[in-house]
MOPAC internal coordinates of N, CA, C and O (Angstrom, degrees):
PM7 1SCF
backbone

  N    0.0000 0     0.00 0     0.00 0    0    0    0
  C    1.4446 1     0.00 0     0.00 0    1    0    0
  C    1.5012 1   108.20 1     0.00 0    2    1    0
  O    1.2310 1   120.29 1   -40.86 1    3    2    1
  N    1.3084 1   117.04 1   139.14 1    3    2    1
  C    1.5533 1   123.62 1   176.33 1    5    3    2
  C    1.4499 1   106.36 1  -122.88 1    6    5    3
  O    1.2310 1   121.79 1   -41.04 1    7    6    5
  N    1.3370 1   114.17 1   138.96 1    7    6    5
  C    1.4452 1   119.60 1   178.28 1    9    7    6
  C    1.5295 1   109.31 1  -118.77 1   10    9    7
  O    1.2310 1   120.75 1   -47.38 1   11   10    9
  N    1.3549 1   116.18 1   132.62 1   11   10    9
  C    1.3973 1   126.76 1   177.96 1   13   11   10
  C    1.5338 1   109.40 1  -124.30 1   14   13   11
  O    1.2310 1   121.45 1   -24.28 1   15   14   13
  N    1.3760 1   114.83 1   155.72 1   15   14   13
  C    1.4775 1   120.20 1  -175.32 1   17   15   14
  C    1.4874 1   105.39 1  -138.76 1   18   17   15
  O    1.2310 1   121.77 1   -49.85 1   19   18   17
  N    1.3790 1   114.22 1   130.15 1   19   18   17
  C    1.4927 1   115.98 1   176.51 1   21   19   18
  C    1.5899 1   104.99 1  -157.38 1   22   21   19
  O    1.2310 1   123.14 1   -16.46 1   23   22   21
  N    1.2779 1   111.58 1   163.54 1   23   22   21
  C    1.5034 1   121.17 1   178.44 1   25   23   22
  C    1.5138 1   107.55 1  -109.91 1   26   25   23
  O    1.2310 1   121.75 1   -45.37 1   27   26   25
  N    1.3112 1   114.26 1   134.63 1   27   26   25
  C    1.4822 1   122.53 1  -178.11 1   29   27   26
  C    1.5383 1   111.01 1  -153.82 1   30   29   27
  O    1.2310 1   121.42 1   -10.30 1   31   30   29
  N    1.2362 1   114.90 1   169.70 1   31   30   29
  C    1.5745 1   119.05 1   177.43 1   33   31   30
  C    1.5319 1   108.17 1  -107.25 1   34   33   31
  O    1.2310 1   122.79 1   -46.97 1   35   34   33
  N    1.2635 1   112.26 1   133.03 1   35   34   33
  C    1.5419 1   118.43 1   177.79 1   37   35   34
  C    1.5309 1   105.88 1   -85.61 1   38   37   35
  O    1.2310 1   122.76 1   -63.22 1   39   38   37
  N    1.2848 1   112.32 1   116.78 1   39   38   37
  C    1.4781 1   123.37 1  -176.50 1   41   39   38
  C    1.6332 1   108.21 1  -106.50 1   42   41   39
  O    1.2310 1   119.40 1   -68.36 1   43   42   41
  N    1.2559 1   118.75 1   111.64 1   43   42   41
  C    1.4596 1   120.99 1   178.13 1   45   43   42
  C    1.4397 1   112.17 1    52.86 1   46   45   43
  O    1.2310 1   119.60 1  -140.45 1   47   46   45
  N    1.3250 1   118.38 1    39.55 1   47   46   45
  C    1.4593 1   121.20 1   179.84 1   49   47   46
  C    1.6706 1   114.79 1    79.65 1   50   49   47
  O    1.2310 1   120.93 1  -171.70 1   51   50   49
  N    1.2795 1   115.82 1     8.30 1   51   50   49
  C    1.4316 1   117.07 1  -174.15 1   53   51   50
  C    1.5532 1   103.82 1  -112.64 1   54   53   51
  O    1.2310 1   119.04 1   -49.17 1   55   54   53
  N    1.2967 1   119.44 1   130.83 1   55   54   53
  C    1.4800 1   125.57 1   168.06 1   57   55   54
  C    1.3685 1   109.79 1  -102.65 1   58   57   55
  O    1.2310 1   120.51 1   -61.44 1   59   58   57
  N    1.4267 1   116.63 1   118.56 1   59   58   57
  C    1.4200 1   124.48 1   179.71 1   61   59   58
  C    1.5488 1   111.81 1   -90.68 1   62   61   59
  O    1.2310 1   120.45 1   -44.74 1   63   62   61
  N    1.3184 1   116.75 1   135.26 1   63   62   61
  C    1.4255 1   122.68 1   177.80 1   65   63   62
  C    1.5632 1   109.11 1   -78.50 1   66   65   63
  O    1.2310 1   121.33 1   -45.09 1   67   66   65
  N    1.2774 1   115.06 1   134.91 1   67   66   65
  C    1.4404 1   113.60 1   172.18 1   69   67   66
  C    1.5882 1   114.15 1   -67.30 1   70   69   67
  O    1.2310 1   121.73 1   -21.54 1   71   70   69
  N    1.2879 1   114.30 1   158.46 1   71   70   69
  C    1.6211 1   119.03 1  -171.61 1   73   71   70
  C    1.5871 1   109.37 1   -52.83 1   74   73   71
  O    1.2310 1   121.84 1   143.42 1   75   74   73
  N    1.3225 1   114.09 1   -36.58 1   75   74   73
  C    1.5401 1   113.98 1  -174.87 1   77   75   74
  C    1.5429 1   109.49 1   -69.28 1   78   77   75
  O    1.2310 1   117.99 1   172.19 1   79   78   77
  N    1.2777 1   121.43 1    -7.81 1   79   78   77
  C    1.5045 1   122.55 1   179.88 1   81   79   78
  C    1.5294 1   108.86 1  -113.66 1   82   81   79
  O    1.2310 1   117.98 1  -163.96 1   83   82   81
  N    1.2842 1   121.45 1    16.04 1   83   82   81
  C    1.5605 1   119.97 1  -173.41 1   85   83   82
  C    1.5480 1   108.89 1   -66.75 1   86   85   83
  O    1.2310 1   117.93 1   164.12 1   87   86   85
  N    1.3637 1   121.55 1   -15.88 1   87   86   85
  C    1.3348 1   119.65 1   175.76 1   89   87   86
  C    1.5923 1   115.87 1   -66.70 1   90   89   87
  O    1.2310 1   121.31 1   160.39 1   91   90   89
  N    1.3486 1   115.09 1   -19.61 1   91   90   89
  C    1.3958 1   124.55 1   178.14 1   93   91   90
  C    1.6289 1   113.39 1   -86.36 1   94   93   91
  O    1.2310 1   120.50 1  -173.94 1   95   94   93
  N    1.3160 1   116.64 1     6.06 1   95   94   93
  C    1.4535 1   118.95 1   174.93 1   97   95   94
  C    1.5437 1   108.80 1   -57.29 1   98   97   95
  O    1.2310 1   122.25 1   -44.44 1   99   98   97
  N    1.2916 1   113.29 1   135.56 1   99   98   97
  C    1.5019 1   124.24 1   175.28 1  101   99   98
  C    1.5603 1   109.60 1    68.02 1  102  101   99
  O    1.2310 1   119.59 1  -164.04 1  103  102  101
  N    1.2803 1   118.39 1    15.96 1  103  102  101
  C    1.5036 1   120.31 1   172.08 1  105  103  102
  C    1.4630 1   109.69 1   -85.20 1  106  105  103
  O    1.2310 1   121.74 1   -27.13 1  107  106  105
  N    1.3938 1   114.27 1   152.87 1  107  106  105
  C    1.4536 1   117.81 1   176.19 1  109  107  106
  C    1.5503 1   104.40 1   -81.66 1  110  109  107
  O    1.2310 1   120.88 1   -41.79 1  111  110  109
  N    1.3926 1   115.93 1   138.21 1  111  110  109
  C    1.4226 1   118.67 1  -177.63 1  113  111  110
  C    1.6023 1   108.55 1  -137.57 1  114  113  111
  O    1.2310 1   124.87 1   -31.22 1  115  114  113
  N    1.3209 1   108.26 1   148.78 1  115  114  113
  C    1.5172 1   114.84 1   168.57 1  117  115  114
  C    1.5105 1   104.71 1   -96.96 1  118  117  115
  O    1.2310 1   120.61 1   -51.80 1  119  118  117
  N    1.3718 1   116.44 1   128.20 1  119  118  117
  C    1.4514 1   118.29 1  -170.32 1  121  119  118
  C    1.5861 1   107.38 1  -114.88 1  122  121  119
  O    1.2310 1   120.59 1   -46.67 1  123  122  121
  N    1.2320 1   116.49 1   133.33 1  123  122  121
  C    1.4685 1   125.31 1   169.06 1  125  123  122
  C    1.5076 1   109.38 1  -126.46 1  126  125  123
  O    1.2310 1   121.51 1   -56.67 1  127  126  125
  N    1.3953 1   114.72 1   123.33 1  127  126  125
  C    1.4834 1   115.76 1  -174.19 1  129  127  126
  C    1.4843 1   108.14 1  -112.55 1  130  129  127
  O    1.2310 1   118.27 1   -50.95 1  131  130  129
  N    1.3376 1   120.90 1   129.05 1  131  130  129
  C    1.4655 1   125.18 1   170.02 1  133  131  130
  C    1.5241 1   107.98 1  -111.90 1  134  133  131
  O    1.2310 1   122.78 1   -61.59 1  135  134  133
  N    1.2779 1   112.27 1   118.41 1  135  134  133
  C    1.5577 1   125.02 1  -174.74 1  137  135  134
  C    1.5222 1   106.61 1   -81.31 1  138  137  135
  O    1.2310 1   122.47 1   -46.36 1  139  138  137
  N    1.3248 1   112.87 1   133.64 1  139  138  137
  C    1.4859 1   117.85 1   171.68 1  141  139  138
  C    1.5379 1   107.84 1   -81.72 1  142  141  139
  O    1.2310 1   120.10 1   -74.73 1  143  142  141
  N    1.2539 1   117.41 1   105.27 1  143  142  141
  C    1.5108 1   122.15 1  -176.29 1  145  143  142
  C    1.5395 1   109.73 1   -82.75 1  146  145  143
  O    1.2310 1   119.71 1   169.01 1  147  146  145
  N    1.3077 1   118.15 1   -10.99 1  147  146  145
  C    1.4171 1   119.95 1   174.98 1  149  147  146
  C    1.5442 1   115.84 1   -74.71 1  150  149  147
  O    1.2310 1   120.67 1   163.82 1  151  150  149
  N    1.2816 1   116.32 1   -16.18 1  151  150  149
  C    1.4376 1   121.35 1  -175.70 1  153  151  150
  C    1.5097 1   107.64 1   -86.22 1  154  153  151
  O    1.2310 1   122.39 1   -39.58 1  155  154  153
  N    1.3439 1   113.02 1   140.42 1  155  154  153
  C    1.4958 1   122.05 1  -177.77 1  157  155  154
  C    1.5837 1   110.47 1   -71.94 1  158  157  155
  O    1.2310 1   120.12 1   -51.88 1  159  158  157
  N    1.2340 1   117.38 1   128.12 1  159  158  157
  C    1.5223 1   119.76 1  -177.07 1  161  159  158
  C    1.5527 1   106.12 1   -78.55 1  162  161  159
  O    1.2310 1   122.52 1   -20.78 1  163  162  161
  N    1.3075 1   112.78 1   159.22 1  163  162  161
  C    1.4568 1   119.91 1  -177.98 1  165  163  162
  C    1.5541 1   108.61 1   -62.72 1  166  165  163
  O    1.2310 1   119.87 1   150.11 1  167  166  165
  N    1.2876 1   117.86 1   -29.89 1  167  166  165
  C    1.4848 1   117.34 1   179.45 1  169  167  166
  C    1.4978 1   108.14 1   -69.24 1  170  169  167
  O    1.2310 1   119.25 1   140.31 1  171  170  169
  N    1.4010 1   119.03 1   -39.69 1  171  170  169
  C    1.4134 1   119.71 1  -179.61 1  173  171  170
  C    1.5276 1   109.92 1   -67.25 1  174  173  171
  O    1.2310 1   120.00 1   139.11 1  175  174  173
  N    1.2852 1   117.61 1   -40.89 1  175  174  173
  C    1.4247 1   123.03 1   174.22 1  177  175  174
  C    1.4722 1   118.11 1   -50.34 1  178  177  175
  O    1.2310 1   123.66 1   129.95 1  179  178  177
  N    1.3594 1   110.59 1   -50.05 1  179  178  177
  C    1.4339 1   118.19 1   177.84 1  181  179  178
  C    1.5963 1   111.62 1   -67.45 1  182  181  179
  O    1.2310 1   121.05 1   140.93 1  183  182  181
  N    1.2701 1   115.59 1   -39.07 1  183  182  181
  C    1.4879 1   116.00 1   177.18 1  185  183  182
  C    1.4561 1   111.41 1   -63.77 1  186  185  183
  O    1.2310 1   117.78 1   141.51 1  187  186  185
  N    1.3460 1   121.84 1   -38.49 1  187  186  185
  C    1.4864 1   123.93 1   172.11 1  189  187  186
  C    1.4510 1   115.77 1   -59.76 1  190  189  187
  O    1.2310 1   121.92 1   135.72 1  191  190  189
  N    1.3884 1   113.92 1   -44.28 1  191  190  189
  C    1.4366 1   119.56 1   176.24 1  193  191  190
  C    1.4682 1   112.52 1   -60.35 1  194  193  191
  O    1.2310 1   120.31 1   131.27 1  195  194  193
  N    1.3357 1   117.02 1   -48.73 1  195  194  193
  C    1.5636 1   119.34 1   176.96 1  197  195  194
  C    1.4562 1   109.35 1   -61.07 1  198  197  195
  O    1.2310 1   116.24 1   138.26 1  199  198  197
  N    1.1969 1   124.75 1   -41.74 1  199  198  197
  C    1.5121 1   126.83 1   174.75 1  201  199  198
  C    1.4824 1   110.50 1   -51.71 1  202  201  199
  O    1.2310 1   121.91 1   127.27 1  203  202  201
  N    1.3191 1   113.94 1   -52.73 1  203  202  201
  C    1.4866 1   126.88 1  -178.13 1  205  203  202
  C    1.5622 1   108.87 1   -56.57 1  206  205  203
  O    1.2310 1   121.43 1   134.56 1  207  206  205
  N    1.2835 1   114.86 1   -45.44 1  207  206  205
  C    1.5013 1   120.78 1  -173.26 1  209  207  206
  C    1.5596 1   114.35 1   -82.92 1  210  209  207
  O    1.2310 1   125.00 1   174.14 1  211  210  209
  N    1.3556 1   108.01 1    -5.86 1  211  210  209
  C    1.6755 1   111.81 1  -171.85 1  213  211  210
  C    1.4552 1   107.79 1   -58.03 1  214  213  211
  O    1.2310 1   113.97 1   144.20 1  215  214  213
  N    1.2887 1   129.01 1   -35.80 1  215  214  213
  C    1.4454 1   127.51 1  -175.00 1  217  215  214
  C    1.5208 1   112.53 1   -90.96 1  218  217  215
  O    1.2310 1   118.19 1   173.20 1  219  218  217
  N    1.3507 1   121.06 1    -6.80 1  219  218  217
  C    1.4652 1   121.95 1  -177.33 1  221  219  218
  C    1.5628 1   107.21 1   -82.40 1  222  221  219
  O    1.2310 1   124.11 1   -44.96 1  223  222  221
  N    1.3399 1   109.71 1   135.04 1  223  222  221
  C    1.5080 1   113.82 1  -178.89 1  225  223  222
  C    1.6041 1   103.70 1  -106.35 1  226  225  223
  O    1.2310 1   121.97 1   -95.52 1  227  226  225
  N    1.2119 1   113.83 1    84.48 1  227  226  225
  C    1.5228 1   121.79 1  -174.39 1  229  227  226
  C    1.5115 1   112.17 1   -68.09 1  230  229  227
  O    1.2310 1   118.58 1   144.17 1  231  230  229
  N    1.3123 1   120.31 1   -35.83 1  231  230  229
  C    1.3863 1   120.82 1  -173.49 1  233  231  230
  C    1.5704 1   116.20 1  -116.50 1  234  233  231
  O    1.2310 1   121.85 1  -157.14 1  235  234  233
  N    1.3163 1   114.06 1    22.86 1  235  234  233
  C    1.4557 1   122.59 1  -179.69 1  237  235  234
  C    1.5316 1   111.81 1   -63.10 1  238  237  235
  O    1.2310 1   119.67 1   154.17 1  239  238  237
  N    1.3626 1   118.24 1   -25.83 1  239  238  237
  C    1.4344 1   116.07 1  -177.93 1  241  239  238
  C    1.5083 1   116.91 1   -92.85 1  242  241  239
  O    1.2310 1   121.00 1  -172.15 1  243  242  241
  N    1.4040 1   115.70 1     7.85 1  243  242  241
  C    1.4313 1   120.29 1   178.86 1  245  243  242
  C    1.5388 1   104.63 1   -88.55 1  246  245  243
  O    1.2310 1   122.18 1   -59.24 1  247  246  245
  N    1.3181 1   113.44 1   120.76 1  247  246  245
  C    1.4963 1   117.19 1  -177.83 1  249  247  246
  C    1.5042 1   111.80 1   -83.58 1  250  249  247
  O    1.2310 1   118.25 1   143.53 1  251  250  249
  N    1.3831 1   120.94 1   -36.47 1  251  250  249
  C    1.3907 1   121.70 1   176.84 1  253  251  250
  C    1.6141 1   109.59 1  -128.78 1  254  253  251
  O    1.2310 1   119.61 1   -83.74 1  255  254  253
  N    1.2767 1   118.34 1    96.26 1  255  254  253
  C    1.4844 1   122.75 1   178.44 1  257  255  254
  C    1.3990 1   118.71 1   -46.68 1  258  257  255
  O    1.2310 1   121.31 1   137.51 1  259  258  257
  N    1.3910 1   115.09 1   -42.49 1  259  258  257
  C    1.4746 1   119.66 1  -177.37 1  261  259  258
  C    1.4943 1   112.22 1   -67.88 1  262  261  259
  O    1.2310 1   118.59 1   139.64 1  263  262  261
  N    1.3376 1   120.30 1   -40.36 1  263  262  261
  C    1.4067 1   124.73 1   178.16 1  265  263  262
  C    1.5775 1   108.22 1   -65.77 1  266  265  263
  O    1.2310 1   122.45 1   138.59 1  267  266  265
  N    1.3036 1   112.91 1   -41.41 1  267  266  265
  C    1.4601 1   113.87 1  -175.98 1  269  267  266
  C    1.4760 1   112.10 1   -66.14 1  270  269  267
  O    1.2310 1   122.31 1   141.25 1  271  270  269
  N    1.3570 1   113.18 1   -38.75 1  271  270  269
  C    1.5198 1   115.42 1   173.56 1  273  271  270
  C    1.4829 1   116.86 1   -58.55 1  274  273  271
  O    1.2310 1   121.33 1   136.54 1  275  274  273
  N    1.4582 1   115.06 1   -43.46 1  275  274  273
  C    1.3980 1   123.36 1   179.33 1  277  275  274
  C    1.5923 1   112.79 1   -61.09 1  278  277  275
  O    1.2310 1   122.28 1   142.95 1  279  278  277
  N    1.3529 1   113.24 1   -37.05 1  279  278  277
  C    1.4319 1   116.23 1   176.61 1  281  279  278
  C    1.5023 1   111.00 1   -68.88 1  282  281  279
  O    1.2310 1   118.13 1   139.70 1  283  282  281
  N    1.2640 1   121.17 1   -40.30 1  283  282  281
  C    1.4501 1   125.07 1   173.14 1  285  283  282
  C    1.4598 1   112.87 1   -56.20 1  286  285  283
  O    1.2310 1   120.80 1   130.95 1  287  286  285
  N    1.3013 1   116.08 1   -49.05 1  287  286  285
  C    1.5154 1   119.13 1   178.97 1  289  287  286
  C    1.5347 1   111.61 1   -65.02 1  290  289  287
  O    1.2310 1   119.26 1   144.86 1  291  290  289
  N    1.2950 1   119.01 1   -35.14 1  291  290  289
  C    1.4308 1   120.45 1  -177.11 1  293  291  290
  C    1.6062 1   106.40 1   -68.00 1  294  293  291
  O    1.2310 1   118.75 1   157.07 1  295  294  293
  N    1.2116 1   119.99 1   -22.93 1  295  294  293
  C    1.4990 1   121.36 1   177.89 1  297  295  294
  C    1.5256 1   108.66 1   -67.90 1  298  297  295
  O    1.2310 1   118.71 1   154.24 1  299  298  297
  N    1.2844 1   120.06 1   -25.76 1  299  298  297
  C    1.4625 1   125.17 1  -173.55 1  301  299  298
  C    1.5645 1   110.70 1   -80.97 1  302  301  299
  O    1.2310 1   119.93 1   161.70 1  303  302  301
  N    1.2526 1   117.74 1   -18.30 1  303  302  301
  C    1.4625 1   125.11 1  -174.29 1  305  303  302
  C    1.5187 1   110.21 1   -77.33 1  306  305  303
  O    1.2310 1   120.10 1   180.00 1  307  306  305

């Protein structure tokens, strides 16, 4: 049995091996995950961003929102 240790990000339930461990691809492994609880979660980051943007009036200069949306959609055609 061989033990390796590395830090990575779990993306959509997938743990990617760093390049230096590519020889272990398709190997059977016993996995133990220690989560870094000090890192800000995506939900917390979004909440902070929304709180920061709460006072910003991004669309106040738009006179007719419906026409504005139609023009945006026409750009996609």
